[in-house]
BASE-995093 format. One line per field, with one value per residue (C-alpha): residue number from 1; x, y, z. Coordinates in steps of 0.5 Angstrom, whole numbers. Example, Ala and Ser with C-alpha at 12.3 -4.5 7.8 and 13.67 -1.06 7.14 Angstrom:
seq = (1_2)
px = (25_27)
py = (-9_-2)
pz = (16_14)
//
This chain:
seq = (1_2_3_4_5_6_7_8_9_10_11_12_13_14_15_16_17_18_19_20_21_22_23_24_25_26_27_28_29_30_31_32_33_34_35_36_37_38_39_40_41_42_43_44_45_46_47_48_49_50_51_52_53_54_55_56_57_58_59_60_61_62_63_64_65_66_67_68_69_70_71_72_73_74_75_76_77_78_79_80_81_82_83_84_85_86_87_88_89_90_91_92_93_94_95_96_97_98_99_100_101_102_103_104_105_106_107_108_109_110_111_112_113_114_115_116_117_118_119_120_121_122_123_124_125_126_127_128_129_130_131_132_133_134_135_136_137_138_139_140_141_142_143_144_145_146_147_148_149_150_151_152_153_154_155_156_157_158_159_160_161_162_163_164_165_166_167_168_169_170_171_172_173_174_175_176_177_178_179_180_181_182_183_184_185_186_187_188_189_190_191_192_193_194_195)
px = (137_141_147_145_143_151_154_151_153_160_161_158_164_169_167_167_174_177_174_176_183_184_182_187_192_198_195_193_200_203_198_201_206_206_209_201_200_207_205_198_202_207_201_199_206_208_215_217_217_213_207_207_200_197_192_198_203_202_198_203_201_202_209_211_210_213_219_218_218_223_228_226_228_222_224_217_217_223_222_215_219_225_218_215_222_223_216_218_219_226_225_221_227_232_228_226_235_236_232_235_240_238_235_242_245_240_241_246_245_238_240_245_241_236_239_243_236_234_239_239_244_250_248_242_245_251_246_243_248_252_245_246_240_239_241_249_248_253_256_263_266_259_258_265_264_258_261_266_261_257_264_264_258_258_264_263_257_260_257_261_255_255_262_261_255_260_266_262_258_265_268_262_263_270_269_264_269_274_271_268_275_278_272_273_281_279_275_280_286_281_279_286_288_283_286)
py = (374_368_372_373_365_364_367_362_357_360_361_354_351_356_353_346_346_350_345_339_342_344_337_333_328_334_338_333_331_338_339_333_330_322_316_313_319_320_312_315_319_315_310_316_318_315_312_315_323_322_319_325_328_334_331_327_334_338_345_351_353_346_346_352_349_343_346_350_344_341_347_347_340_335_329_327_332_331_324_326_332_326_322_328_331_328_330_338_343_347_353_349_343_349_351_343_342_348_346_339_343_346_340_337_343_341_334_330_324_322_326_322_316_317_319_312_308_312_311_317_319_322_328_329_328_333_339_338_339_344_349_354_359_365_370_368_369_375_373_370_370_367_362_359_360_356_350_349_349_344_340_340_338_332_330_330_324_318_312_306_306_312_313_312_318_322_322_323_329_332_332_335_340_340_341_346_351_350_352_359_360_359_364_369_369_370_376_379_379_381_387_388_388_394_398)
pz = (-11_-13_-11_-4_-3_-5_0_6_2_1_8_10_6_8_15_14_9_15_21_17_15_23_25_21_24_23_27_32_33_33_39_43_39_41_38_37_33_29_27_24_20_18_15_10_8_1_1_-6_-8_-14_-10_-5_-4_-1_3_6_8_13_10_11_17_21_17_21_27_25_24_30_34_31_32_39_40_39_38_35_31_28_27_23_19_16_14_9_7_1_-1_2_-3_-4_1_6_6_8_13_16_15_19_24_25_25_31_34_33_37_43_42_39_41_39_32_31_34_29_23_24_24_19_14_10_5_6_3_6_13_11_9_16_19_15_15_20_23_18_23_21_14_12_20_18_25_28_23_24_32_30_26_31_36_33_32_39_40_36_38_45_44_49_44_40_36_33_31_24_23_28_24_17_21_23_17_13_18_18_10_11_16_10_4_9_10_3_1_6_4_-3_-2_3_-2_-8_-4_-2_-9_-9_-5)
//
């Protein structure tokens, strides 16, 4: 008899938890990203990785929505992602970096302005701009074309205040391209020796 009493209690707790989960600040922000909601999120996000708490981060479904908004070019979502990037695990961080690259492709001037004002470490910016869509994995020519397009996109931004970050990004992309060309050349030479 006790078993049957627990079922309604479990369902009630599950409904409460689900309701609280869906009414989170992240959910509200992701439904309608606004500057005000971004500032509300910022209040709860710790500045250091060792103080990150799950309660201040988006849940997995919200993280997927955030990544989608960033890759679709939503500036406020990109800024929100930067706020939590130091709290993300490796897989989520890579997804965020890929989405950030897509944001760069869509809004290069905004990307450059935001990463400059955020004072991100150079290696973080490099990772954001060199991580390409997963659809380009094992597509050597497509990868080179995407890198060339991204270089041209960054170079086309006309703002003297962004020249420093532009130069760093172009150098990172050119280095990435050179590394890929070297790997491909070594692979081709290796294949030719086998035949």
